[in-house]
PyMOL Python script that loads the backbone (N, CA, C, O; Angstrom):
from pymol import cmd

cmd.read_pdbstr("""\
ATOM      1  N   UNK A   1      47.055 -55.156 155.972  1.00  0.00           N
ATOM      2  CA  UNK A   1      46.088 -55.379 157.035  1.00  0.00           C
ATOM      3  C   UNK A   1      46.877 -55.656 158.319  1.00  0.00           C
ATOM      4  O   UNK A   1      47.570 -56.667 158.427  1.00  0.00           O
ATOM      5  N   UNK A   2      46.764 -54.763 159.270  1.00  0.00           N
ATOM      6  CA  UNK A   2      47.500 -54.929 160.518  1.00  0.00           C
ATOM      7  C   UNK A   2      46.630 -55.624 161.570  1.00  0.00           C
ATOM      8  O   UNK A   2      45.440 -55.862 161.365  1.00  0.00           O
ATOM      9  N   UNK A   3      47.254 -55.934 162.679  1.00  0.00           N
ATOM     10  CA  UNK A   3      46.545 -56.692 163.716  1.00  0.00           C
ATOM     11  C   UNK A   3      45.450 -55.860 164.375  1.00  0.00           C
ATOM     12  O   UNK A   3      44.434 -56.408 164.803  1.00  0.00           O
ATOM     13  N   UNK A   4      45.642 -54.557 164.460  1.00  0.00           N
ATOM     14  CA  UNK A   4      44.617 -53.707 165.068  1.00  0.00           C
ATOM     15  C   UNK A   4      43.322 -53.727 164.252  1.00  0.00           C
ATOM     16  O   UNK A   4      42.226 -53.730 164.813  1.00  0.00           O
ATOM     17  N   UNK A   5      43.458 -53.740 162.939  1.00  0.00           N
ATOM     18  CA  UNK A   5      42.278 -53.792 162.071  1.00  0.00           C
ATOM     19  C   UNK A   5      41.535 -55.119 162.235  1.00  0.00           C
ATOM     20  O   UNK A   5      40.305 -55.149 162.285  1.00  0.00           O
ATOM     21  N   UNK A   6      42.284 -56.198 162.318  1.00  0.00           N
ATOM     22  CA  UNK A   6      41.667 -57.515 162.505  1.00  0.00           C
ATOM     23  C   UNK A   6      40.939 -57.574 163.845  1.00  0.00           C
ATOM     24  O   UNK A   6      39.831 -58.103 163.931  1.00  0.00           O
ATOM     25  N   UNK A   7      41.560 -57.033 164.888  1.00  0.00           N
ATOM     26  CA  UNK A   7      40.912 -57.014 166.200  1.00  0.00           C
ATOM     27  C   UNK A   7      39.652 -56.146 166.190  1.00  0.00           C
ATOM     28  O   UNK A   7      38.652 -56.494 166.818  1.00  0.00           O
ATOM     29  N   UNK A   8      39.699 -55.037 165.491  1.00  0.00           N
ATOM     30  CA  UNK A   8      38.526 -54.168 165.403  1.00  0.00           C
ATOM     31  C   UNK A   8      37.385 -54.849 164.661  1.00  0.00           C
ATOM     32  O   UNK A   8      36.231 -54.767 165.080  1.00  0.00           O
ATOM     33  N   UNK A   9      37.707 -55.520 163.564  1.00  0.00           N
ATOM     34  CA  UNK A   9      36.675 -56.245 162.815  1.00  0.00           C
ATOM     35  C   UNK A   9      36.079 -57.357 163.671  1.00  0.00           C
ATOM     36  O   UNK A   9      34.862 -57.545 163.684  1.00  0.00           O
ATOM     37  N   UNK A  10      36.920 -58.089 164.381  1.00  0.00           N
ATOM     38  CA  UNK A  10      36.427 -59.151 165.263  1.00  0.00           C
ATOM     39  C   UNK A  10      35.574 -58.613 166.392  1.00  0.00           C
ATOM     40  O   UNK A  10      34.546 -59.195 166.737  1.00  0.00           O
ATOM     41  N   UNK A  11      36.003 -57.493 166.972  1.00  0.00           N
ATOM     42  CA  UNK A  11      35.232 -56.883 168.048  1.00  0.00           C
ATOM     43  C   UNK A  11      33.878 -56.400 167.539  1.00  0.00           C
ATOM     44  O   UNK A  11      32.858 -56.592 168.200  1.00  0.00           O
ATOM     45  N   UNK A  12      33.869 -55.777 166.373  1.00  0.00           N
ATOM     46  CA  UNK A  12      32.604 -55.326 165.789  1.00  0.00           C
ATOM     47  C   UNK A  12      31.679 -56.500 165.472  1.00  0.00           C
ATOM     48  O   UNK A  12      30.465 -56.408 165.657  1.00  0.00           O
ATOM     49  N   UNK A  13      32.257 -57.602 164.995  1.00  0.00           N
ATOM     50  CA  UNK A  13      31.447 -58.784 164.681  1.00  0.00           C
ATOM     51  C   UNK A  13      30.828 -59.375 165.946  1.00  0.00           C
ATOM     52  O   UNK A  13      29.657 -59.754 165.948  1.00  0.00           O
ATOM     53  N   UNK A  14      31.609 -59.452 167.017  1.00  0.00           N
ATOM     54  CA  UNK A  14      31.064 -59.973 168.275  1.00  0.00           C
ATOM     55  C   UNK A  14      29.990 -59.047 168.842  1.00  0.00           C
ATOM     56  O   UNK A  14      28.974 -59.513 169.359  1.00  0.00           O
ATOM     57  N   UNK A  15      30.212 -57.743 168.747  1.00  0.00           N
ATOM     58  CA  UNK A  15      29.219 -56.787 169.229  1.00  0.00           C
ATOM     59  C   UNK A  15      27.925 -56.906 168.423  1.00  0.00           C
ATOM     60  O   UNK A  15      26.830 -56.854 168.982  1.00  0.00           O
ATOM     61  N   UNK A  16      28.062 -57.066 167.105  1.00  0.00           N
ATOM     62  CA  UNK A  16      26.891 -57.208 166.237  1.00  0.00           C
ATOM     63  C   UNK A  16      26.125 -58.486 166.580  1.00  0.00           C
ATOM     64  O   UNK A  16      24.895 -58.484 166.631  1.00  0.00           O
ATOM     65  N   UNK A  17      26.858 -59.576 166.815  1.00  0.00           N
ATOM     66  CA  UNK A  17      26.215 -60.835 167.178  1.00  0.00           C
ATOM     67  C   UNK A  17      25.438 -60.682 168.490  1.00  0.00           C
ATOM     68  O   UNK A  17      24.312 -61.164 168.610  1.00  0.00           O
ATOM     69  N   UNK A  18      26.041 -60.014 169.459  1.00  0.00           N
ATOM     70  CA  UNK A  18      25.378 -59.806 170.740  1.00  0.00           C
ATOM     71  C   UNK A  18      24.145 -58.926 170.585  1.00  0.00           C
ATOM     72  O   UNK A  18      23.101 -59.200 171.177  1.00  0.00           O
ATOM     73  N   UNK A  19      24.268 -57.873 169.794  1.00  0.00           N
ATOM     74  CA  UNK A  19      23.165 -56.943 169.610  1.00  0.00           C
ATOM     75  C   UNK A  19      21.987 -57.598 168.883  1.00  0.00           C
ATOM     76  O   UNK A  19      20.830 -57.310 169.190  1.00  0.00           O
ATOM     77  N   UNK A  20      22.276 -58.468 167.931  1.00  0.00           N
ATOM     78  CA  UNK A  20      21.205 -59.110 167.165  1.00  0.00           C
ATOM     79  C   UNK A  20      20.558 -60.249 167.954  1.00  0.00           C
ATOM     80  O   UNK A  20      19.348 -60.457 167.858  1.00  0.00           O
ATOM     81  N   UNK A  21      21.345 -60.981 168.724  1.00  0.00           N
ATOM     82  CA  UNK A  21      20.793 -62.140 169.430  1.00  0.00           C
ATOM     83  C   UNK A  21      20.176 -61.788 170.784  1.00  0.00           C
ATOM     84  O   UNK A  21      19.391 -62.573 171.314  1.00  0.00           O
ATOM     85  N   UNK A  22      20.506 -60.643 171.349  1.00  0.00           N
ATOM     86  CA  UNK A  22      20.032 -60.292 172.690  1.00  0.00           C
ATOM     87  C   UNK A  22      18.509 -60.224 172.813  1.00  0.00           C
ATOM     88  O   UNK A  22      17.977 -60.744 173.794  1.00  0.00           O
ATOM     89  N   UNK A  23      17.780 -59.617 171.884  1.00  0.00           N
ATOM     90  CA  UNK A  23      16.321 -59.579 172.066  1.00  0.00           C
ATOM     91  C   UNK A  23      15.683 -60.968 172.118  1.00  0.00           C
ATOM     92  O   UNK A  23      14.822 -61.228 172.959  1.00  0.00           O
ATOM     93  N   UNK A  24      16.103 -61.847 171.230  1.00  0.00           N
ATOM     94  CA  UNK A  24      15.522 -63.196 171.201  1.00  0.00           C
ATOM     95  C   UNK A  24      15.904 -63.956 172.464  1.00  0.00           C
ATOM     96  O   UNK A  24      15.049 -64.556 173.116  1.00  0.00           O
ATOM     97  N   UNK A  25      17.180 -63.931 172.808  1.00  0.00           N
ATOM     98  CA  UNK A  25      17.626 -64.677 173.981  1.00  0.00           C
ATOM     99  C   UNK A  25      17.021 -64.127 175.264  1.00  0.00           C
ATOM    100  O   UNK A  25      16.682 -64.896 176.164  1.00  0.00           O
ATOM    101  N   UNK A  26      16.880 -62.813 175.361  1.00  0.00           N
ATOM    102  CA  UNK A  26      16.295 -62.218 176.562  1.00  0.00           C
ATOM    103  C   UNK A  26      14.839 -62.609 176.753  1.00  0.00           C
ATOM    104  O   UNK A  26      14.433 -62.981 177.854  1.00  0.00           O
ATOM    105  N   UNK A  27      14.055 -62.527 175.690  1.00  0.00           N
ATOM    106  CA  UNK A  27      12.635 -62.878 175.785  1.00  0.00           C
ATOM    107  C   UNK A  27      12.465 -64.366 176.075  1.00  0.00           C
ATOM    108  O   UNK A  27      11.638 -64.748 176.903  1.00  0.00           O
ATOM    109  N   UNK A  28      13.243 -65.202 175.399  1.00  0.00           N
ATOM    110  CA  UNK A  28      13.145 -66.649 175.625  1.00  0.00           C
ATOM    111  C   UNK A  28      13.570 -66.992 177.052  1.00  0.00           C
ATOM    112  O   UNK A  28      13.004 -67.899 177.664  1.00  0.00           O
ATOM    113  N   UNK A  29      14.556 -66.279 177.584  1.00  0.00           N
ATOM    114  CA  UNK A  29      14.980 -66.504 178.964  1.00  0.00           C
ATOM    115  C   UNK A  29      13.863 -66.164 179.941  1.00  0.00           C
ATOM    116  O   UNK A  29      13.605 -66.921 180.877  1.00  0.00           O
ATOM    117  N   UNK A  30      13.207 -65.041 179.733  1.00  0.00           N
ATOM    118  CA  UNK A  30      12.116 -64.632 180.626  1.00  0.00           C
ATOM    119  C   UNK A  30      10.944 -65.602 180.523  1.00  0.00           C
ATOM    120  O   UNK A  30      10.375 -65.994 181.542  1.00  0.00           O
ATOM    121  N   UNK A  31      10.578 -65.991 179.310  1.00  0.00           N
ATOM    122  CA  UNK A  31       9.472 -66.943 179.131  1.00  0.00           C
ATOM    123  C   UNK A  31       9.821 -68.280 179.779  1.00  0.00           C
ATOM    124  O   UNK A  31       8.974 -68.885 180.437  1.00  0.00           O
ATOM    125  N   UNK A  32      11.044 -68.746 179.605  1.00  0.00           N
ATOM    126  CA  UNK A  32      11.464 -70.000 180.229  1.00  0.00           C
ATOM    127  C   UNK A  32      11.410 -69.934 181.743  1.00  0.00           C
ATOM    128  O   UNK A  32      11.019 -70.898 182.402  1.00  0.00           O
ATOM    129  N   UNK A  33      11.805 -68.788 182.295  1.00  0.00           N
ATOM    130  CA  UNK A  33      11.755 -68.619 183.747  1.00  0.00           C
ATOM    131  C   UNK A  33      10.319 -68.628 184.258  1.00  0.00           C
ATOM    132  O   UNK A  33      10.029 -69.240 185.286  1.00  0.00           O
ATOM    133  N   UNK A  34       9.424 -67.955 183.551  1.00  0.00           N
ATOM    134  CA  UNK A  34       8.015 -67.923 183.960  1.00  0.00           C
ATOM    135  C   UNK A  34       7.393 -69.310 183.861  1.00  0.00           C
ATOM    136  O   UNK A  34       6.660 -69.727 184.758  1.00  0.00           O
ATOM    137  N   UNK A  35       7.679 -70.024 182.784  1.00  0.00           N
ATOM    138  CA  UNK A  35       7.124 -71.372 182.616  1.00  0.00           C
ATOM    139  C   UNK A  35       7.692 -72.312 183.676  1.00  0.00           C
ATOM    140  O   UNK A  35       6.962 -73.142 184.220  1.00  0.00           O
ATOM    141  N   UNK A  36       8.965 -72.194 183.970  1.00  0.00           N
ATOM    142  CA  UNK A  36       9.566 -73.048 185.003  1.00  0.00           C
ATOM    143  C   UNK A  36       8.971 -72.757 186.370  1.00  0.00           C
ATOM    144  O   UNK A  36       8.728 -73.673 187.156  1.00  0.00           O
ATOM    145  N   UNK A  37       8.739 -71.490 186.652  1.00  0.00           N
ATOM    146  CA  UNK A  37       8.100 -71.129 187.914  1.00  0.00           C
ATOM    147  C   UNK A  37       6.682 -71.689 187.978  1.00  0.00           C
ATOM    148  O   UNK A  37       6.258 -72.198 189.015  1.00  0.00           O
ATOM    149  N   UNK A  38       5.949 -71.594 186.868  1.00  0.00           N
ATOM    150  CA  UNK A  38       4.601 -72.160 186.800  1.00  0.00           C
ATOM    151  C   UNK A  38       4.636 -73.671 187.018  1.00  0.00           C
ATOM    152  O   UNK A  38       3.796 -74.215 187.735  1.00  0.00           O
ATOM    153  N   UNK A  39       5.603 -74.348 186.402  1.00  0.00           N
ATOM    154  CA  UNK A  39       5.716 -75.798 186.575  1.00  0.00           C
ATOM    155  C   UNK A  39       6.068 -76.157 188.012  1.00  0.00           C
ATOM    156  O   UNK A  39       5.574 -77.153 188.540  1.00  0.00           O
ATOM    157  N   UNK A  40       6.908 -75.363 188.642  1.00  0.00           N
ATOM    158  CA  UNK A  40       7.279 -75.651 190.028  1.00  0.00           C
ATOM    159  C   UNK A  40       6.102 -75.438 190.972  1.00  0.00           C
ATOM    160  O   UNK A  40       5.914 -76.206 191.915  1.00  0.00           O
ATOM    161  N   UNK A  41       5.316 -74.407 190.726  1.00  0.00           N
ATOM    162  CA  UNK A  41       4.180 -74.111 191.597  1.00  0.00           C
ATOM    163  C   UNK A  41       3.090 -75.157 191.438  1.00  0.00           C
ATOM    164  O   UNK A  41       2.492 -75.584 192.425  1.00  0.00           O
ATOM    165  N   UNK A  42       2.823 -75.574 190.201  1.00  0.00           N
ATOM    166  CA  UNK A  42       1.741 -76.527 189.958  1.00  0.00           C
ATOM    167  C   UNK A  42       2.215 -77.980 189.959  1.00  0.00           C
ATOM    168  O   UNK A  42       1.398 -78.893 189.842  1.00  0.00           O
ATOM    169  N   UNK A  43       3.502 -78.203 190.086  1.00  0.00           N
ATOM    170  CA  UNK A  43       4.115 -79.537 190.085  1.00  0.00           C
ATOM    171  C   UNK A  43       3.803 -80.315 188.808  1.00  0.00           C
ATOM    172  O   UNK A  43       3.597 -81.529 188.838  1.00  0.00           O
ATOM    173  N   UNK A  44       3.772 -79.598 187.694  1.00  0.00           N
ATOM    174  CA  UNK A  44       3.599 -80.234 186.385  1.00  0.00           C
ATOM    175  C   UNK A  44       4.986 -80.449 185.798  1.00  0.00           C
ATOM    176  O   UNK A  44       5.762 -79.501 185.677  1.00  0.00           O
ATOM    177  N   UNK A  45       5.303 -81.680 185.437  1.00  0.00           N
ATOM    178  CA  UNK A  45       6.606 -81.991 184.857  1.00  0.00           C
ATOM    179  C   UNK A  45       6.437 -82.454 183.415  1.00  0.00           C
ATOM    180  O   UNK A  45       6.629 -83.629 183.102  1.00  0.00           O
ATOM    181  N   UNK A  46       6.083 -81.538 182.561  1.00  0.00           N
ATOM    182  CA  UNK A  46       5.890 -81.846 181.149  1.00  0.00           C
ATOM    183  C   UNK A  46       6.931 -81.077 180.350  1.00  0.00           C
ATOM    184  O   UNK A  46       7.001 -79.851 180.432  1.00  0.00           O
ATOM    185  N   UNK A  47       7.740 -81.797 179.576  1.00  0.00           N
ATOM    186  CA  UNK A  47       8.834 -81.164 178.837  1.00  0.00           C
ATOM    187  C   UNK A  47       8.327 -80.242 177.738  1.00  0.00           C
ATOM    188  O   UNK A  47       8.921 -79.194 177.487  1.00  0.00           O
ATOM    189  N   UNK A  48       7.244 -80.618 177.085  1.00  0.00           N
ATOM    190  CA  UNK A  48       6.735 -79.782 175.999  1.00  0.00           C
ATOM    191  C   UNK A  48       6.132 -78.487 176.519  1.00  0.00           C
ATOM    192  O   UNK A  48       6.043 -77.505 175.782  1.00  0.00           O
ATOM    193  N   UNK A  49       5.722 -78.473 177.770  1.00  0.00           N
ATOM    194  CA  UNK A  49       5.178 -77.250 178.346  1.00  0.00           C
ATOM    195  C   UNK A  49       6.253 -76.173 178.437  1.00  0.00           C
ATOM    196  O   UNK A  49       5.937 -74.985 178.375  1.00  0.00           O
ATOM    197  N   UNK A  50       7.492 -76.557 178.579  1.00  0.00           N
ATOM    198  CA  UNK A  50       8.586 -75.587 178.622  1.00  0.00           C
ATOM    199  C   UNK A  50       9.051 -75.210 177.222  1.00  0.00           C
ATOM    200  O   UNK A  50       9.509 -74.087 177.012  1.00  0.00           O
ATOM    201  N   UNK A  51       8.944 -76.111 176.274  1.00  0.00           N
ATOM    202  CA  UNK A  51       9.489 -75.879 174.936  1.00  0.00           C
ATOM    203  C   UNK A  51       8.580 -75.021 174.065  1.00  0.00           C
ATOM    204  O   UNK A  51       9.048 -74.093 173.405  1.00  0.00           O
ATOM    205  N   UNK A  52       7.302 -75.321 174.057  1.00  0.00           N
ATOM    206  CA  UNK A  52       6.364 -74.660 173.140  1.00  0.00           C
ATOM    207  C   UNK A  52       6.251 -73.154 173.402  1.00  0.00           C
ATOM    208  O   UNK A  52       6.314 -72.386 172.442  1.00  0.00           O
ATOM    209  N   UNK A  53       6.089 -72.690 174.641  1.00  0.00           N
ATOM    210  CA  UNK A  53       6.015 -71.232 174.844  1.00  0.00           C
ATOM    211  C   UNK A  53       7.299 -70.509 174.439  1.00  0.00           C
ATOM    212  O   UNK A  53       7.243 -69.398 173.912  1.00  0.00           O
ATOM    213  N   UNK A  54       8.450 -71.128 174.681  1.00  0.00           N
ATOM    214  CA  UNK A  54       9.706 -70.497 174.273  1.00  0.00           C
ATOM    215  C   UNK A  54       9.802 -70.414 172.754  1.00  0.00           C
ATOM    216  O   UNK A  54      10.292 -69.423 172.214  1.00  0.00           O
ATOM    217  N   UNK A  55       9.341 -71.442 172.074  1.00  0.00           N
ATOM    218  CA  UNK A  55       9.349 -71.437 170.612  1.00  0.00           C
ATOM    219  C   UNK A  55       8.417 -70.353 170.065  1.00  0.00           C
ATOM    220  O   UNK A  55       8.767 -69.643 169.123  1.00  0.00           O
ATOM    221  N   UNK A  56       7.247 -70.235 170.654  1.00  0.00           N
ATOM    222  CA  UNK A  56       6.290 -69.209 170.224  1.00  0.00           C
ATOM    223  C   UNK A  56       6.845 -67.811 170.501  1.00  0.00           C
ATOM    224  O   UNK A  56       6.708 -66.911 169.673  1.00  0.00           O
ATOM    225  N   UNK A  57       7.470 -67.631 171.664  1.00  0.00           N
ATOM    226  CA  UNK A  57       8.053 -66.327 171.995  1.00  0.00           C
ATOM    227  C   UNK A  57       9.186 -65.975 171.038  1.00  0.00           C
ATOM    228  O   UNK A  57       9.296 -64.826 170.610  1.00  0.00           O
ATOM    229  N   UNK A  58      10.025 -66.944 170.698  1.00  0.00           N
ATOM    230  CA  UNK A  58      11.124 -66.688 169.763  1.00  0.00           C
ATOM    231  C   UNK A  58      10.588 -66.313 168.388  1.00  0.00           C
ATOM    232  O   UNK A  58      11.105 -65.397 167.747  1.00  0.00           O
ATOM    233  N   UNK A  59       9.558 -67.011 167.933  1.00  0.00           N
ATOM    234  CA  UNK A  59       8.971 -66.673 166.630  1.00  0.00           C
ATOM    235  C   UNK A  59       8.343 -65.282 166.655  1.00  0.00           C
ATOM    236  O   UNK A  59       8.429 -64.547 165.671  1.00  0.00           O
ATOM    237  N   UNK A  60       7.716 -64.915 167.767  1.00  0.00           N
ATOM    238  CA  UNK A  60       7.116 -63.580 167.878  1.00  0.00           C
ATOM    239  C   UNK A  60       8.184 -62.491 167.851  1.00  0.00           C
ATOM    240  O   UNK A  60       8.007 -61.454 167.211  1.00  0.00           O
ATOM    241  N   UNK A  61       9.284 -62.730 168.543  1.00  0.00           N
ATOM    242  CA  UNK A  61      10.371 -61.741 168.532  1.00  0.00           C
ATOM    243  C   UNK A  61      10.971 -61.630 167.142  1.00  0.00           C
ATOM    244  O   UNK A  61      11.266 -60.527 166.683  1.00  0.00           O
ATOM    245  N   UNK A  62      11.155 -62.761 166.462  1.00  0.00           N
ATOM    246  CA  UNK A  62      11.669 -62.712 165.092  1.00  0.00           C
ATOM    247  C   UNK A  62      10.702 -61.972 164.170  1.00  0.00           C
ATOM    248  O   UNK A  62      11.129 -61.241 163.276  1.00  0.00           O
ATOM    249  N   UNK A  63       9.410 -62.161 164.386  1.00  0.00           N
ATOM    250  CA  UNK A  63       8.428 -61.476 163.544  1.00  0.00           C
ATOM    251  C   UNK A  63       8.434 -59.972 163.794  1.00  0.00           C
ATOM    252  O   UNK A  63       8.295 -59.184 162.859  1.00  0.00           O
ATOM    253  N   UNK A  64       8.594 -59.573 165.056  1.00  0.00           N
ATOM    254  CA  UNK A  64       8.562 -58.150 165.387  1.00  0.00           C
ATOM    255  C   UNK A  64       9.903 -57.458 165.151  1.00  0.00           C
ATOM    256  O   UNK A  64       9.940 -56.348 164.620  1.00  0.00           O
ATOM    257  N   UNK A  65      10.996 -58.100 165.537  1.00  0.00           N
ATOM    258  CA  UNK A  65      12.317 -57.465 165.444  1.00  0.00           C
ATOM    259  C   UNK A  65      13.129 -57.956 164.256  1.00  0.00           C
ATOM    260  O   UNK A  65      14.251 -57.495 164.044  1.00  0.00           O
ATOM    261  N   UNK A  66      12.586 -58.876 163.487  1.00  0.00           N
ATOM    262  CA  UNK A  66      13.315 -59.431 162.350  1.00  0.00           C
ATOM    263  C   UNK A  66      13.770 -58.403 161.332  1.00  0.00           C
ATOM    264  O   UNK A  66      14.924 -58.440 160.905  1.00  0.00           O
ATOM    265  N   UNK A  67      12.890 -57.477 160.923  1.00  0.00           N
ATOM    266  CA  UNK A  67      13.343 -56.464 159.964  1.00  0.00           C
ATOM    267  C   UNK A  67      14.495 -55.612 160.497  1.00  0.00           C
ATOM    268  O   UNK A  67      15.428 -55.296 159.758  1.00  0.00           O
ATOM    269  N   UNK A  68      14.433 -55.242 161.772  1.00  0.00           N
ATOM    270  CA  UNK A  68      15.531 -54.481 162.370  1.00  0.00           C
ATOM    271  C   UNK A  68      16.810 -55.307 162.402  1.00  0.00           C
ATOM    272  O   UNK A  68      17.885 -54.803 162.075  1.00  0.00           O
ATOM    273  N   UNK A  69      16.700 -56.580 162.797  1.00  0.00           N
ATOM    274  CA  UNK A  69      17.877 -57.450 162.844  1.00  0.00           C
ATOM    275  C   UNK A  69      18.509 -57.588 161.465  1.00  0.00           C
ATOM    276  O   UNK A  69      19.727 -57.491 161.314  1.00  0.00           O
ATOM    277  N   UNK A  70      17.677 -57.813 160.474  1.00  0.00           N
ATOM    278  CA  UNK A  70      18.180 -58.000 159.113  1.00  0.00           C
ATOM    279  C   UNK A  70      18.820 -56.727 158.573  1.00  0.00           C
ATOM    280  O   UNK A  70      19.894 -56.785 157.974  1.00  0.00           O
ATOM    281  N   UNK A  71      18.181 -55.588 158.774  1.00  0.00           N
ATOM    282  CA  UNK A  71      18.761 -54.339 158.267  1.00  0.00           C
ATOM    283  C   UNK A  71      20.056 -53.992 158.987  1.00  0.00           C
ATOM    284  O   UNK A  71      20.982 -53.466 158.369  1.00  0.00           O
ATOM    285  N   UNK A  72      20.136 -54.277 160.280  1.00  0.00           N
ATOM    286  CA  UNK A  72      21.369 -54.033 161.026  1.00  0.00           C
ATOM    287  C   UNK A  72      22.488 -54.919 160.519  1.00  0.00           C
ATOM    288  O   UNK A  72      23.615 -54.457 160.338  1.00  0.00           O
ATOM    289  N   UNK A  73      22.191 -56.176 160.290  1.00  0.00           N
ATOM    290  CA  UNK A  73      23.208 -57.103 159.799  1.00  0.00           C
ATOM    291  C   UNK A  73      23.647 -56.754 158.384  1.00  0.00           C
ATOM    292  O   UNK A  73      24.836 -56.816 158.072  1.00  0.00           O
ATOM    293  N   UNK A  74      22.706 -56.389 157.532  1.00  0.00           N
ATOM    294  CA  UNK A  74      23.049 -56.010 156.155  1.00  0.00           C
ATOM    295  C   UNK A  74      23.920 -54.753 156.151  1.00  0.00           C
ATOM    296  O   UNK A  74      24.872 -54.664 155.377  1.00  0.00           O
ATOM    297  N   UNK A  75      23.605 -53.796 157.000  1.00  0.00           N
ATOM    298  CA  UNK A  75      24.408 -52.573 157.085  1.00  0.00           C
ATOM    299  C   UNK A  75      25.830 -52.876 157.571  1.00  0.00           C
ATOM    300  O   UNK A  75      26.795 -52.310 157.058  1.00  0.00           O
ATOM    301  N   UNK A  76      25.955 -53.761 158.550  1.00  0.00           N
ATOM    302  CA  UNK A  76      27.285 -54.142 159.041  1.00  0.00           C
ATOM    303  C   UNK A  76      28.096 -54.829 157.943  1.00  0.00           C
ATOM    304  O   UNK A  76      29.270 -54.514 157.750  1.00  0.00           O
ATOM    305  N   UNK A  77      27.483 -55.753 157.235  1.00  0.00           N
ATOM    306  CA  UNK A  77      28.188 -56.462 156.160  1.00  0.00           C
ATOM    307  C   UNK A  77      28.570 -55.488 155.048  1.00  0.00           C
ATOM    308  O   UNK A  77      29.665 -55.581 154.494  1.00  0.00           O
ATOM    309  N   UNK A  78      27.678 -54.557 154.717  1.00  0.00           N
ATOM    310  CA  UNK A  78      27.975 -53.566 153.683  1.00  0.00           C
ATOM    311  C   UNK A  78      29.174 -52.704 154.079  1.00  0.00           C
ATOM    312  O   UNK A  78      30.070 -52.471 153.268  1.00  0.00           O
ATOM    313  N   UNK A  79      29.188 -52.225 155.342  1.00  0.00           N
ATOM    314  CA  UNK A  79      30.318 -51.419 155.814  1.00  0.00           C
ATOM    315  C   UNK A  79      31.617 -52.214 155.808  1.00  0.00           C
ATOM    316  O   UNK A  79      32.671 -51.690 155.445  1.00  0.00           O
ATOM    317  N   UNK A  80      31.540 -53.476 156.210  1.00  0.00           N
ATOM    318  CA  UNK A  80      32.740 -54.311 156.253  1.00  0.00           C
ATOM    319  C   UNK A  80      33.281 -54.562 154.853  1.00  0.00           C
ATOM    320  O   UNK A  80      34.490 -54.491 154.632  1.00  0.00           O
ATOM    321  N   UNK A  81      32.405 -54.852 153.916  1.00  0.00           N
ATOM    322  CA  UNK A  81      32.847 -55.108 152.541  1.00  0.00           C
ATOM    323  C   UNK A  81      33.392 -53.830 151.904  1.00  0.00           C
ATOM    324  O   UNK A  81      34.375 -53.882 151.165  1.00  0.00           O
ATOM    325  N   UNK A  82      32.767 -52.690 152.181  1.00  0.00           N
ATOM    326  CA  UNK A  82      33.266 -51.432 151.631  1.00  0.00           C
ATOM    327  C   UNK A  82      34.621 -51.047 152.214  1.00  0.00           C
ATOM    328  O   UNK A  82      35.371 -50.304 151.581  1.00  0.00           O
ATOM    329  N   UNK A  83      34.949 -51.534 153.403  1.00  0.00           N
ATOM    330  CA  UNK A  83      36.226 -51.204 154.035  1.00  0.00           C
ATOM    331  C   UNK A  83      37.366 -52.085 153.541  1.00  0.00           C
ATOM    332  O   UNK A  83      38.524 -51.815 153.861  1.00  0.00           O
ATOM    333  N   UNK A  84      37.076 -53.122 152.777  1.00  0.00           N
ATOM    334  CA  UNK A  84      38.122 -54.040 152.311  1.00  0.00           C
ATOM    335  C   UNK A  84      39.164 -53.339 151.441  1.00  0.00           C
ATOM    336  O   UNK A  84      40.356 -53.530 151.686  1.00  0.00           O
ATOM    337  N   UNK A  85      38.789 -52.543 150.443  1.00  0.00           N
ATOM    338  CA  UNK A  85      39.832 -51.928 149.601  1.00  0.00           C
ATOM    339  C   UNK A  85      40.797 -51.031 150.379  1.00  0.00           C
ATOM    340  O   UNK A  85      41.995 -51.021 150.096  1.00  0.00           O
ATOM    341  N   UNK A  86      40.291 -50.287 151.346  1.00  0.00           N
ATOM    342  CA  UNK A  86      41.181 -49.406 152.108  1.00  0.00           C
ATOM    343  C   UNK A  86      42.060 -50.177 153.080  1.00  0.00           C
ATOM    344  O   UNK A  86      43.132 -49.698 153.449  1.00  0.00           O
ATOM    345  N   UNK A  87      41.635 -51.348 153.498  1.00  0.00           N
ATOM    346  CA  UNK A  87      42.438 -52.121 154.445  1.00  0.00           C
ATOM    347  C   UNK A  87      43.505 -52.957 153.757  1.00  0.00           C
ATOM    348  O   UNK A  87      44.490 -53.333 154.393  1.00  0.00           O
ATOM    349  N   UNK A  88      43.337 -53.255 152.480  1.00  0.00           N
ATOM    350  CA  UNK A  88      44.313 -54.064 151.754  1.00  0.00           C
ATOM    351  C   UNK A  88      45.524 -53.223 151.373  1.00  0.00           C
ATOM    352  O   UNK A  88      46.655 -53.706 151.418  1.00  0.00           O
ATOM    353  N   UNK A  89      45.296 -51.987 151.003  1.00  0.00           N
ATOM    354  CA  UNK A  89      46.390 -51.121 150.551  1.00  0.00           C
ATOM    355  C   UNK A  89      47.249 -50.660 151.679  1.00  0.00           C
ATOM    356  O   UNK A  89      48.212 -49.925 151.461  1.00  0.00           O
TER     357      UNK A  89
END
""", "prot")
cmd.dss("prot")
cmd.show_as("cartoon", "prot")
cmd.util.cbc("prot")
cmd.orient("prot")
């Protein structure tokens, strides 16, 4: 196992992490921005008002994109495990 292979595996792992987490983080970021703007306009300073919509949005994204996220992650792990014998020799 050479250093280039280790770097490639690490790069692929980071790319996979970014690809899987981006939909959830993006939606939660947008919802948080909208709720914060609403709080600033109406001068409501309630902490749960910011937390609950983000939680609901994250659960909705997991419900809609969860199967894709899981299948993508399983495929990556399968490819990585299948590549172990060729990288050891």
